[in-house]
Backbone bond lengths (Angstrom), bond angles and torsions (degrees), N, CA, C in turn:
res aa  C-N    CA-C-N  psi(-1)  N-CA   C-N-CA  omega(-1)  CA-C   N-CA-C  phi
1 M - - - 1.460 - - 1.520 108.89 -
2 P 1.360 119.64 133.62 1.448 121.42 179.13 1.520 110.68 -62.65
3 V 1.316 117.86 152.27 1.455 122.33 177.33 1.495 109.03 -128.89
4 L 1.310 117.22 158.13 1.450 122.60 -179.47 1.517 111.97 -71.19
5 T 1.308 117.54 139.52 1.451 120.66 171.67 1.515 108.43 -86.09
6 T 1.283 117.41 164.23 1.472 119.92 -176.19 1.510 112.73 -68.30
7 D 1.357 116.97 -22.90 1.474 118.82 -179.82 1.528 111.54 -104.39
8 A 1.321 115.64 25.98 1.472 119.02 -173.84 1.522 111.76 -94.16
9 E 1.286 119.39 38.10 1.447 120.81 177.55 1.510 110.02 -120.83
10 S 1.322 115.51 143.92 1.455 121.39 176.03 1.513 108.82 -81.53
11 E 1.330 116.00 -177.79 1.468 119.50 179.40 1.535 110.60 -64.75
12 T 1.301 116.34 -23.92 1.460 119.44 -179.00 1.503 112.12 -83.54
13 G 1.356 117.69 -6.43 1.466 120.94 -179.32 1.501 112.77 90.19
14 I 1.339 118.88 5.22 1.457 121.66 179.91 1.523 108.60 -91.12
15 P 1.352 119.51 129.47 1.461 122.50 179.05 1.517 110.39 -51.18
16 K 1.358 116.03 136.28 1.444 120.03 -172.96 1.529 114.39 -123.21
17 S 1.331 118.88 -36.28 1.461 120.03 -176.13 1.513 111.43 -124.70
18 L 1.307 116.46 163.79 1.455 122.04 -175.65 1.511 110.96 -122.99
19 S 1.332 116.13 156.49 1.452 121.53 174.17 1.519 108.14 -130.95
20 N 1.320 116.64 140.72 1.467 120.76 179.12 1.531 112.27 -89.91
21 E 1.324 116.76 -0.12 1.464 120.31 179.27 1.512 109.38 -78.44
22 P 1.310 117.98 135.35 1.467 119.91 178.39 1.522 110.40 -69.87
23 P 1.331 119.14 156.79 1.451 122.07 178.99 1.510 110.09 -63.09
24 S 1.342 114.98 149.40 1.455 120.07 -175.71 1.532 112.05 -68.34
25 E 1.339 115.72 -32.29 1.468 119.36 -179.39 1.520 109.40 -88.96
26 T 1.308 116.56 132.91 1.453 119.67 176.98 1.526 108.88 -79.92
27 M 1.319 114.39 134.49 1.463 120.18 -178.72 1.514 108.45 -129.63
28 E 1.295 115.84 147.99 1.456 120.66 175.72 1.522 107.70 -71.03
29 E 1.312 117.14 132.17 1.463 121.13 -178.20 1.528 110.01 -66.31
30 I 1.317 114.38 128.08 1.471 121.10 -179.52 1.526 108.51 -105.04
31 E 1.301 116.14 134.03 1.469 120.92 -179.38 1.521 110.16 -72.81
32 H 1.345 117.02 139.44 1.467 121.77 177.32 1.537 109.73 -71.27
33 T 1.326 114.58 136.89 1.480 120.20 175.44 1.516 110.01 -125.26
34 C 1.347 115.73 33.56 1.478 120.42 179.14 1.525 110.65 -62.97
35 P 1.343 117.67 145.93 1.465 119.11 174.15 1.516 110.10 -57.63
36 Q 1.322 116.96 142.16 1.455 122.20 -176.78 1.526 111.14 -95.66
37 P 1.353 116.77 152.61 1.477 119.54 175.89 1.523 111.23 -55.96
38 R 1.299 116.03 149.78 1.481 120.42 -179.94 1.530 109.68 -67.22
39 L 1.303 116.21 130.81 1.444 121.83 176.94 1.532 111.95 -104.98
40 T 1.311 115.84 -12.86 1.460 120.64 179.70 1.523 109.59 -126.77
41 L 1.322 116.78 147.23 1.463 120.79 -178.77 1.523 111.16 -113.56
42 T 1.319 115.98 29.33 1.459 120.52 -178.51 1.529 111.98 -87.53
43 A 1.332 116.84 -4.66 1.464 120.77 178.76 1.524 109.15 -143.20
44 P 1.318 118.74 154.08 1.464 120.30 179.03 1.514 111.91 -69.36
45 A 1.330 116.20 160.98 1.458 120.17 177.51 1.526 110.56 -65.49
46 P 1.328 118.95 145.52 1.467 121.37 -179.45 1.524 111.21 -77.39
47 F 1.334 114.81 163.08 1.458 120.98 171.66 1.514 109.70 -82.71
48 A 1.335 115.34 151.57 1.469 120.01 -174.57 1.516 112.23 -63.22
49 D 1.334 119.05 -33.34 1.445 119.10 -178.70 1.520 112.42 -70.04
50 E 1.323 116.55 -11.37 1.463 120.74 176.05 1.539 111.62 -89.51
51 T 1.346 116.39 -28.13 1.467 119.73 -174.00 1.524 112.16 -135.71
52 S 1.330 118.36 31.84 1.470 119.37 178.26 1.524 109.19 -52.95
53 C 1.317 114.94 137.83 1.466 119.02 -174.55 1.534 111.14 -62.67
54 Q 1.313 116.58 113.38 1.473 122.27 179.82 1.535 111.59 -102.69
55 C 1.333 115.27 15.72 1.456 119.71 -178.23 1.531 111.20 -58.98
56 Q 1.326 117.19 131.00 1.470 121.66 -177.65 1.526 111.98 -94.38
57 A 1.330 117.62 -8.29 1.460 120.33 179.11 1.511 109.75 -70.12
58 P 1.336 118.19 148.00 1.476 121.17 177.69 1.525 110.38 -55.73
59 H 1.326 116.24 130.28 1.454 120.76 -179.16 1.519 107.72 -98.52
60 E 1.335 116.08 82.50 1.446 121.08 -176.21 1.526 112.26 -63.16
61 K 1.319 114.52 144.38 1.458 120.15 177.52 1.514 109.70 -69.07
62 L 1.342 116.03 134.60 1.465 122.19 177.87 1.508 110.95 -106.12
63 T 1.319 116.24 147.71 1.464 120.04 168.03 1.527 107.27 -91.47
64 I 1.324 115.38 163.03 1.470 119.61 178.46 1.527 109.92 -60.95
65 A 1.320 117.15 -38.96 1.474 121.23 -179.87 1.518 110.52 -62.57
66 Q 1.336 117.73 -42.83 1.466 121.18 179.08 1.532 110.50 -64.40
67 A 1.317 115.81 -42.48 1.478 120.19 -178.79 1.528 110.99 -63.31
68 R 1.336 116.04 -37.64 1.461 119.96 -179.86 1.518 112.77 -71.25
69 L 1.316 116.60 -26.40 1.472 119.09 176.04 1.515 111.63 -72.81
70 G 1.340 116.74 -22.41 1.460 120.38 -179.26 1.506 112.10 109.63
71 T 1.310 116.21 147.53 1.462 122.21 179.86 1.521 109.44 -123.18
72 P 1.340 117.19 163.06 1.465 119.17 178.26 1.530 111.29 -56.15
73 V 1.325 115.34 153.35 1.468 120.53 -177.25 1.524 111.71 -56.76
74 D 1.341 116.72 -37.40 1.453 119.71 -178.26 1.528 113.73 -83.06
75 R 1.345 116.34 2.76 1.453 120.39 177.44 1.526 110.83 -131.58
76 P 1.366 116.83 71.46 1.458 119.54 178.61 1.532 111.52 -67.12
77 V 1.308 115.76 153.28 1.472 120.96 176.53 1.530 107.42 -77.01
78 R 1.298 116.53 121.83 1.468 121.33 -176.38 1.547 109.13 -90.45
79 V 1.340 114.48 105.72 1.463 122.49 -177.88 1.531 108.92 -102.90
80 Y 1.319 114.76 134.32 1.480 120.28 -178.85 1.538 110.34 -115.33
81 A 1.316 115.54 133.57 1.474 122.01 174.14 1.527 107.07 -132.01
82 D 1.318 116.98 138.70 1.476 118.71 -179.26 1.517 110.91 -130.80
83 G 1.318 115.16 167.68 1.449 120.46 -179.91 1.512 112.24 169.62
84 I 1.333 114.46 -175.41 1.471 121.76 177.47 1.520 110.14 -90.57
85 F 1.336 115.19 -44.66 1.478 123.35 177.35 1.531 111.79 58.84
86 D 1.334 116.12 42.33 1.465 120.16 175.59 1.540 108.80 -77.34
87 L 1.327 117.26 139.40 1.465 122.68 -176.58 1.537 109.65 49.81
88 F 1.320 115.51 57.83 1.446 122.50 -174.98 1.534 111.82 -44.55
89 H 1.330 116.42 125.21 1.464 121.81 -173.17 1.534 111.16 -136.55
90 S 1.309 116.32 -177.21 1.473 121.49 -174.51 1.521 112.45 -63.99
91 G 1.340 118.20 -29.75 1.449 120.35 177.10 1.522 111.54 -64.20
92 H 1.345 116.24 -40.43 1.469 119.84 175.88 1.530 110.12 -63.69
93 A 1.325 115.37 -46.17 1.466 120.25 -176.97 1.528 111.66 -62.28
94 R 1.325 117.05 -40.11 1.455 120.50 179.80 1.538 111.30 -65.94
95 A 1.346 116.22 -39.06 1.470 119.74 178.00 1.524 110.54 -62.74
96 L 1.332 116.75 -41.41 1.462 120.82 179.59 1.521 111.24 -70.54
97 M 1.327 116.33 -34.13 1.473 119.44 175.57 1.536 109.98 -61.66
98 Q 1.337 116.31 -43.42 1.458 119.64 177.97 1.518 111.15 -63.00
99 A 1.332 117.39 -42.37 1.482 120.58 -179.87 1.517 110.37 -63.45
100 K 1.323 116.25 -39.32 1.467 121.12 -177.80 1.520 111.77 -68.38
101 T 1.333 116.79 -32.38 1.479 119.77 -173.86 1.529 112.93 -102.33
102 L 1.316 117.55 16.41 1.462 120.85 178.59 1.522 111.85 -64.06
103 F 1.331 115.84 -36.12 1.470 121.22 -175.83 1.525 109.78 -131.47
104 P 1.338 117.62 156.83 1.468 120.54 -177.35 1.513 113.84 -60.31
105 N 1.317 117.44 -33.96 1.465 121.00 -175.00 1.532 108.73 -128.78
106 S 1.330 116.05 85.04 1.470 120.76 -172.68 1.519 111.98 -114.98
107 Y 1.314 113.91 144.59 1.465 122.14 172.89 1.525 105.33 -120.41
108 L 1.360 116.58 112.86 1.460 120.35 -172.81 1.532 111.68 -96.45
109 L 1.326 113.61 117.85 1.471 120.81 173.58 1.529 107.50 -102.47
110 V 1.321 116.59 132.86 1.447 120.40 -179.52 1.532 109.82 -119.66
111 G 1.340 114.72 121.23 1.449 120.38 178.36 1.523 110.84 -93.81
112 V 1.325 115.86 133.50 1.465 121.32 -179.85 1.529 107.96 -121.30
113 C 1.309 116.08 123.23 1.455 120.64 -177.68 1.529 112.16 -74.03
114 S 1.320 116.15 148.03 1.465 122.11 -177.50 1.522 111.08 -73.22
115 D 1.321 115.95 169.87 1.457 120.65 176.38 1.524 111.32 -61.81
116 D 1.324 116.52 -43.98 1.482 120.46 -177.50 1.531 110.69 -57.75
117 L 1.320 116.83 -50.42 1.469 120.49 -178.95 1.534 111.51 -64.51
118 T 1.322 115.93 -43.65 1.460 120.52 -177.23 1.517 111.35 -64.83
119 H 1.312 116.81 -46.02 1.478 120.44 -179.39 1.523 110.53 -65.86
120 K 1.311 116.98 -29.89 1.460 121.13 -179.20 1.528 111.03 -74.86
121 F 1.326 118.31 -44.29 1.449 120.33 -171.96 1.533 115.08 -102.53
122 K 1.340 116.97 -20.11 1.473 118.08 -175.61 1.518 113.19 -125.37
123 G 1.322 117.85 -42.22 1.453 120.39 -179.51 1.533 111.80 138.48
124 F 1.306 115.15 -179.82 1.473 121.19 -175.27 1.530 109.98 -71.30
125 T 1.331 114.95 146.72 1.457 120.86 179.78 1.534 110.25 -110.05
126 V 1.320 115.93 158.17 1.456 120.73 175.33 1.516 109.92 -79.06
127 M 1.318 116.44 -44.97 1.470 121.52 178.40 1.521 110.14 -95.32
128 N 1.326 116.60 142.95 1.453 118.26 175.99 1.528 111.07 -79.26
129 E 1.305 117.06 172.69 1.458 120.66 -173.43 1.527 113.07 -60.76
130 A 1.331 116.90 -38.63 1.474 119.61 -179.67 1.527 110.84 -63.32
131 E 1.314 116.09 -40.77 1.470 120.22 178.68 1.522 111.38 -66.75
132 R 1.319 116.21 -38.58 1.475 120.32 179.57 1.538 111.14 -69.18
133 Y 1.348 116.01 -38.93 1.465 118.49 176.34 1.524 110.43 -60.18
134 E 1.324 116.41 -46.59 1.458 121.01 -177.25 1.526 111.75 -64.99
135 A 1.312 116.77 -37.77 1.482 119.95 178.89 1.518 110.33 -58.43
136 L 1.325 117.08 -41.99 1.457 120.84 -179.01 1.526 112.25 -70.03
137 R 1.331 117.51 -34.62 1.459 120.40 179.59 1.529 112.30 -61.19
138 H 1.326 116.15 -24.74 1.460 120.29 -176.20 1.523 112.89 -102.00
139 C 1.315 116.55 16.71 1.468 121.14 172.82 1.546 107.49 -91.37
140 R 1.293 117.40 130.85 1.480 122.39 -172.21 1.523 112.54 -64.25
141 Y 1.342 118.29 -24.17 1.468 119.96 -175.17 1.537 113.27 -85.50
142 V 1.327 116.26 -11.05 1.476 120.82 -173.06 1.540 110.92 -90.44
143 D 1.323 115.54 129.96 1.466 120.39 177.44 1.520 112.11 -96.23
144 E 1.321 117.41 -27.12 1.465 120.54 -175.64 1.525 108.81 -159.10
145 V 1.314 116.92 141.72 1.469 122.37 -179.91 1.529 110.04 -113.94
146 I 1.308 115.74 129.92 1.468 121.51 177.56 1.523 108.23 -105.69
147 R 1.324 115.26 112.46 1.472 120.06 179.31 1.526 110.86 -79.18
148 D 1.343 115.79 154.55 1.466 121.85 178.54 1.523 111.07 52.60
149 A 1.315 115.56 49.73 1.475 120.58 -179.67 1.514 110.13 -68.74
150 P 1.332 118.09 149.31 1.467 121.04 -179.97 1.524 111.61 -70.81
151 W 1.341 116.49 152.46 1.462 120.88 178.66 1.538 109.83 -72.14
152 T 1.328 115.24 -40.10 1.471 121.56 177.20 1.540 108.03 -120.20
153 L 1.324 115.59 128.53 1.466 120.80 -175.90 1.524 111.52 -72.36
154 T 1.309 116.68 131.99 1.464 122.56 179.85 1.526 110.13 -107.87
155 P 1.330 118.57 158.68 1.472 120.94 176.92 1.537 110.57 -58.82
156 E 1.323 117.65 -35.31 1.473 120.82 -179.33 1.526 110.61 -64.35
157 F 1.347 115.63 -43.00 1.465 120.71 179.93 1.515 110.23 -64.28
158 L 1.328 117.34 -45.08 1.468 121.85 -179.87 1.521 111.08 -62.00
159 E 1.306 116.40 -39.12 1.469 122.27 -178.97 1.534 109.84 -71.30
160 K 1.323 116.63 -43.52 1.460 120.62 -178.38 1.526 111.83 -57.72
161 H 1.331 115.43 -42.17 1.480 119.87 -176.64 1.538 111.80 -98.00
162 K 1.343 116.69 7.19 1.462 122.27 177.78 1.551 110.82 49.02
163 I 1.315 115.21 51.96 1.462 122.07 -177.17 1.522 109.94 -82.18
164 D 1.343 117.02 128.74 1.459 122.02 178.39 1.520 111.08 -89.27
165 F 1.351 115.94 -44.86 1.461 120.02 -175.64 1.524 109.81 -142.33
166 V 1.341 113.80 155.19 1.483 120.55 177.76 1.534 106.58 -117.10
167 A 1.326 116.09 128.56 1.466 122.28 -178.82 1.526 110.03 -108.45
168 H 1.317 115.77 130.73 1.463 121.81 177.84 1.531 106.80 -166.18
169 D 1.348 116.77 161.44 1.461 117.16 175.47 1.526 109.49 -66.32
170 D 1.325 115.38 155.40 1.456 120.94 -167.92 1.531 113.65 -82.55
171 I 1.325 117.99 -1.67 1.475 121.18 -179.23 1.534 107.69 -70.66
172 P 1.376 117.73 126.87 1.460 120.29 178.48 1.527 112.10 -52.02
173 Y 1.315 117.27 127.97 1.467 122.30 -176.57 1.530 108.31 -103.85
174 S 1.319 115.62 96.07 1.466 120.44 -178.46 1.527 109.74 -83.77
175 S 1.325 116.17 124.03 1.464 120.45 -179.12 1.519 108.05 -170.82
176 A 1.309 115.47 159.16 1.476 122.22 175.39 1.520 111.52 52.75
177 G 1.333 116.34 39.51 1.460 120.31 176.77 1.504 114.86 79.32
178 S 1.323 117.66 8.92 1.467 120.85 -179.13 1.524 109.83 -117.89
179 D 1.358 115.46 144.60 1.475 119.21 176.35 1.528 110.62 -70.72
180 D 1.303 115.88 -26.84 1.469 120.69 179.51 1.526 108.52 -157.51
181 V 1.324 117.33 110.01 1.460 120.81 -176.15 1.537 112.09 -68.67
182 Y 1.339 116.92 -12.66 1.481 119.84 178.79 1.538 111.46 -103.33
183 K 1.317 118.10 10.06 1.462 120.78 -176.53 1.544 111.94 -59.74
184 H 1.332 117.56 -45.28 1.446 119.73 -178.98 1.535 112.59 -68.50
185 I 1.330 115.65 -28.12 1.486 119.88 175.78 1.531 109.88 -69.71
186 K 1.319 116.11 -41.72 1.478 120.39 178.35 1.525 110.40 -63.55
187 E 1.334 116.17 -42.81 1.466 120.31 -179.79 1.531 112.57 -63.65
188 A 1.329 116.08 -29.41 1.464 120.67 -179.71 1.528 112.89 -84.24
189 G 1.355 116.79 -1.24 1.464 121.05 179.74 1.518 112.80 73.42
190 M 1.317 116.60 23.76 1.469 119.91 -179.02 1.515 112.95 -106.51
191 F 1.320 118.17 2.21 1.451 121.84 -175.05 1.533 110.72 -95.33
192 V 1.342 115.94 131.46 1.459 120.96 175.47 1.528 108.10 -125.64
193 P 1.329 118.21 119.28 1.461 120.08 -174.37 1.520 114.48 -77.57
194 T 1.331 114.47 146.86 1.458 122.31 171.25 1.528 107.76 -119.38
195 Q 1.324 116.65 169.23 1.464 121.09 -178.23 1.517 110.51 -105.23
196 R 1.328 115.74 138.69 1.453 120.70 174.73 1.521 110.90 -74.73
197 T 1.321 116.73 153.26 1.475 122.06 176.50 1.523 106.98 -96.75
198 E 1.309 116.40 117.28 1.458 120.87 -178.68 1.534 110.90 -72.58
199 G 1.331 116.32 146.03 1.454 121.18 174.35 1.500 116.34 89.61
200 I 1.340 117.56 -2.88 1.461 120.26 179.30 1.527 109.34 -142.86
201 S 1.316 115.57 128.67 1.457 121.57 175.72 1.524 108.27 -161.40
202 T 1.316 116.22 162.89 1.470 119.82 177.75 1.521 110.10 -60.52
203 S 1.321 117.27 -40.98 1.465 120.98 179.84 1.517 111.17 -62.41
204 D 1.353 117.46 -39.38 1.446 120.97 178.20 1.523 111.36 -62.58
205 I 1.325 116.35 -42.81 1.478 120.64 -179.27 1.517 110.04 -64.00
206 I 1.337 117.23 -45.19 1.461 121.19 179.51 1.522 109.82 -62.82
207 T 1.318 117.68 -39.59 1.471 121.47 178.73 1.540 110.76 -60.87
208 R 1.326 117.17 -41.09 1.463 120.11 178.02 1.513 111.36 -61.70
209 I 1.317 116.53 -43.24 1.460 121.45 -177.95 1.528 109.91 -65.66
210 V 1.352 116.50 -43.98 1.471 120.32 179.41 1.522 110.35 -64.36
211 R 1.338 115.86 -41.24 1.473 120.30 -178.98 1.529 111.63 -62.46
212 D 1.327 116.36 -40.27 1.483 120.80 -177.81 1.513 111.49 -106.64
213 Y 1.325 115.67 35.16 1.467 121.78 -175.01 1.534 112.04 -52.90
214 D 1.339 117.13 -48.12 1.463 120.37 -177.21 1.519 111.75 -58.50
215 V 1.339 116.10 -40.10 1.477 120.16 -178.70 1.522 110.78 -63.93
216 Y 1.325 116.94 -43.43 1.470 119.93 -178.58 1.528 112.61 -74.42
217 A 1.346 116.37 -31.99 1.460 120.07 175.93 1.529 110.08 -64.57
218 R 1.323 117.65 -45.87 1.480 122.47 177.66 1.523 110.13 -62.67
219 R 1.311 115.92 -41.84 1.477 121.42 -179.08 1.521 110.44 -59.39
220 N 1.331 117.19 -46.34 1.469 119.96 -176.30 1.529 111.71 -76.52
221 L 1.323 118.77 -27.76 1.461 120.10 172.47 1.519 109.60 -63.21
222 Q 1.332 116.45 -41.56 1.465 120.53 177.91 1.522 111.69 -62.65
223 R 1.342 116.09 -30.37 1.475 120.47 -176.92 1.505 113.35 -88.51
224 G 1.334 116.71 6.60 1.465 119.30 172.42 1.510 116.36 105.48
225 Y 1.327 119.11 -3.58 1.457 120.56 177.10 1.522 110.30 -71.73
226 T 1.316 117.57 146.29 1.457 121.55 -179.27 1.519 109.66 -86.63
227 A 1.354 114.48 161.38 1.451 120.18 178.07 1.524 110.28 -62.39
228 K 1.325 116.51 -34.05 1.455 120.78 178.66 1.513 111.49 -64.76
229 E 1.338 116.93 -42.83 1.471 121.47 178.76 1.530 111.51 -63.39
230 L 1.342 115.50 -32.69 1.462 120.69 -177.76 1.537 111.75 -91.64
231 N 1.331 117.00 -1.86 1.468 121.85 -177.45 1.531 110.46 57.55
232 V 1.337 115.68 43.74 1.464 122.29 -179.07 1.534 108.65 -105.04
233 S 1.315 117.32 135.17 1.462 121.18 -179.94 1.540 111.04 -69.28
234 F 1.307 115.49 163.97 1.473 121.02 -178.41 1.524 110.14 -59.54
235 I 1.331 116.50 -44.87 1.481 120.51 -178.39 1.517 110.67 -64.01
236 N 1.324 115.99 -45.57 1.465 118.59 -179.83 1.511 112.28 -65.39
237 E 1.328 115.65 -35.97 1.475 118.87 177.13 1.515 110.40 -58.92
238 K 1.359 116.79 -47.30 1.453 120.38 179.77 1.528 111.10 -63.99
239 K 1.336 116.08 -37.92 1.470 120.47 178.87 1.528 109.99 -63.69
240 Y 1.345 116.47 -46.34 1.458 120.74 -178.67 1.532 111.41 -64.19
241 R 1.336 115.24 -42.03 1.482 118.60 -179.43 1.518 110.12 -66.62
242 F 1.329 117.75 -38.05 1.461 120.70 176.54 1.525 110.95 -62.90
243 Q 1.345 115.25 -44.42 1.458 120.03 178.05 1.520 111.91 -61.17
244 N 1.345 115.81 -37.48 1.456 119.33 177.69 1.522 111.43 -65.61
245 Q 1.351 116.52 -38.39 1.471 119.87 177.48 1.512 110.97 -66.10
246 V 1.329 115.99 -41.43 1.465 120.28 177.98 1.542 109.74 -60.45
247 D 1.337 116.21 -44.27 1.457 120.09 179.48 1.525 111.78 -62.47
248 K 1.340 116.03 -38.14 1.476 119.66 177.52 1.523 110.32 -62.92
249 M 1.379 116.35 -43.92 1.457 120.30 179.15 1.545 111.25 -62.42
250 K 1.340 114.75 -41.06 1.458 118.83 177.93 1.517 111.49 -61.16
251 E 1.345 114.17 -40.27 1.472 119.80 179.99 1.528 110.40 -65.15
252 K 1.353 116.42 -40.64 1.447 120.05 178.71 1.524 111.48 -64.08
253 V 1.351 115.27 -44.43 1.461 119.87 178.98 1.527 110.35 -61.90
254 K 1.332 115.13 -41.64 1.456 120.26 178.97 1.520 110.73 -61.61
255 N 1.349 116.11 -42.84 1.454 120.12 179.37 1.533 110.93 -63.63
256 V 1.362 115.68 -42.49 1.470 120.25 179.07 1.532 109.46 -62.83
257 E 1.333 116.35 -44.00 1.462 119.93 179.20 1.527 111.17 -60.71
258 E 1.320 115.67 -42.20 1.465 119.42 -179.26 1.528 110.23 -65.75
259 K 1.357 115.14 -42.71 1.474 117.96 178.34 1.523 111.53 -65.77
260 S 1.374 116.57 -39.72 1.448 119.94 177.87 1.519 111.63 -63.75
261 K 1.321 114.42 -41.10 1.468 119.60 178.66 1.518 110.58 -63.35
262 E 1.344 114.71 -40.55 1.453 119.67 178.87 1.534 110.81 -64.96
263 F 1.358 116.07 -39.92 1.495 120.39 178.03 1.516 110.91 -63.95
264 V 1.327 116.18 -46.04 1.468 120.50 -179.97 1.518 110.44 -60.29
265 N 1.366 115.24 -42.71 1.467 119.25 179.51 1.514 111.27 -61.48
266 R 1.351 115.26 -40.05 1.471 118.82 178.54 1.522 111.62 -66.02
267 V 1.347 116.19 -41.43 1.465 120.60 178.09 1.546 110.05 -62.53
268 E 1.330 114.72 -43.80 1.472 118.57 178.72 1.528 111.51 -60.93
269 E 1.342 115.07 -41.35 1.456 118.42 178.66 1.517 111.81 -62.98
270 K 1.357 115.32 -42.82 1.470 119.89 -179.86 1.538 110.03 -67.79
271 S 1.340 116.20 -40.41 1.459 119.81 179.31 1.535 109.94 -61.63
272 H 1.306 115.41 -42.30 1.471 120.39 179.33 1.533 110.30 -61.73
273 D 1.342 114.67 -41.98 1.472 119.43 178.58 1.523 110.30 -63.99
274 L 1.343 117.64 -43.92 1.462 121.75 179.78 1.521 112.03 -62.63
275 I 1.344 115.37 -44.08 1.462 119.26 179.52 1.521 110.94 -63.50
276 Q 1.323 114.94 -40.84 1.464 119.75 179.97 1.536 109.92 -63.92
277 K 1.326 115.95 -44.06 1.484 119.82 178.25 1.524 111.05 -65.22
278 W 1.351 115.96 -38.14 1.485 119.41 179.65 1.532 109.98 -64.48
279 E 1.330 115.61 -42.03 1.468 119.92 179.06 1.508 110.65 -62.22
280 E 1.361 117.18 -41.94 1.445 120.59 179.59 1.524 110.44 -64.38
281 K 1.353 117.14 -43.95 1.448 121.22 179.83 1.538 110.24 -66.31
282 S 1.347 116.04 -36.34 1.462 119.55 -179.90 1.527 110.62 -63.90
283 R 1.322 115.27 -43.80 1.471 119.09 178.47 1.541 110.54 -60.44
284 E 1.312 114.85 -42.26 1.453 119.98 179.37 1.523 111.87 -63.56
285 F 1.342 116.41 -41.81 1.472 121.78 -179.47 1.530 110.36 -65.36
286 I 1.320 115.64 -45.03 1.469 119.91 -179.07 1.524 109.97 -64.29
287 G 1.324 115.73 -39.67 1.464 119.35 178.70 1.526 111.72 -61.74
288 N 1.321 116.33 -44.37 1.471 120.85 178.81 1.522 110.92 -65.17
289 F 1.339 115.38 -38.44 1.478 119.58 179.67 1.517 111.24 -63.03
290 L 1.347 116.09 -42.67 1.450 119.99 -177.99 1.533 110.65 -67.61
291 E 1.345 115.85 -32.02 1.455 117.82 178.01 1.529 111.23 -64.21
292 L 1.357 115.17 -35.12 1.463 120.00 -178.09 1.535 112.26 -83.34
293 F 1.308 117.88 -43.00 1.469 119.98 -169.48 1.526 113.89 -116.29
294 G 1.312 116.85 5.62 1.463 118.55 -179.70 1.529 111.60 -73.44
295 P 1.327 116.92 176.39 1.486 122.21 -178.41 1.507 113.72 -54.30
296 D 1.322 115.78 -37.71 1.469 120.08 -179.48 1.516 111.97 -104.77
297 G 1.293 117.30 15.89 1.454 120.42 -174.47 1.511 112.36 -75.49
298 A 1.320 113.34 164.00 1.476 119.79 -177.76 1.496 112.14 -65.55
299 W 1.323 119.52 -33.83 1.468 124.01 -177.42 1.512 109.86 -64.56
300 I 1.318 117.89 -40.90 1.461 121.60 -179.54 1.510 110.22 -64.73
301 E 1.351 115.20 -42.23 1.471 118.79 -178.57 1.518 111.05 -61.61
302 R 1.340 117.79 -38.23 1.473 119.98 -179.78 1.506 112.87 -67.02
303 T 1.308 118.11 -39.04 1.480 122.22 -177.86 1.518 112.33 -69.55
304 D 1.367 116.11 -22.20 1.471 118.27 -178.48 1.520 112.46 -84.20
305 V 1.346 118.16 -10.91 1.463 121.26 -176.78 1.534 109.19 -72.44
């Protein structure tokens, strides 16, 4: 297994180059005790502070090529992905699926930023940090969740969690005074890109809700939420409730019209059947009459005798 050389660090302190020469000092081989990927989905993923990797075996630096070839079962590739994950949706899940399946033997750690950091650098969230942490624990691709993840990854953080690679989409992420917060990770050869899912994002979902605000406000008033809970003014509450009553009346009228239409259709069907039966009976009656009173009928023959 390759080992780090003493000069294999970048300016940021992240290991950068590898050497195939074995270490000069002979050491007894220590077995890896790294946490293993989840094999069962009957329980949520644990938090990192419960299962931080305490493995004492040397955690040799891997190249992407080595990781793709596969690693021993007791030495999974530790992949890290981070984000806000507000209103967790299919785009988030697909990104994590890609991160999880980058290598044959992967252990996926997901860092979730706290409310304080997120509100400071990105903006207000719909879900609070506890809700966002829990959402990630119940994603099938996640092996471990790191709460209060840093906005910018430091060498100390990477070392503490024995992270081999960082997975994120390749678009430069400018924030916190940096043109790309993953620049130093890319320079260290630890960055593995994933693809964004077009057409779905937290911002898109929030935009839909804001655009159709009146519809959702009326919907939740009908479901028992108070105007105070919805932050709706007194006037708007009365307007929404009136609109709901109007909609109920429209629905009743529509139901009556449908039932009336159904009744008329049934009457028409019965009338058609009655007319058809009357026509059949009429033909039968006329035929019998002609047999009795027609030119060649039996009645005429009797009267001529």
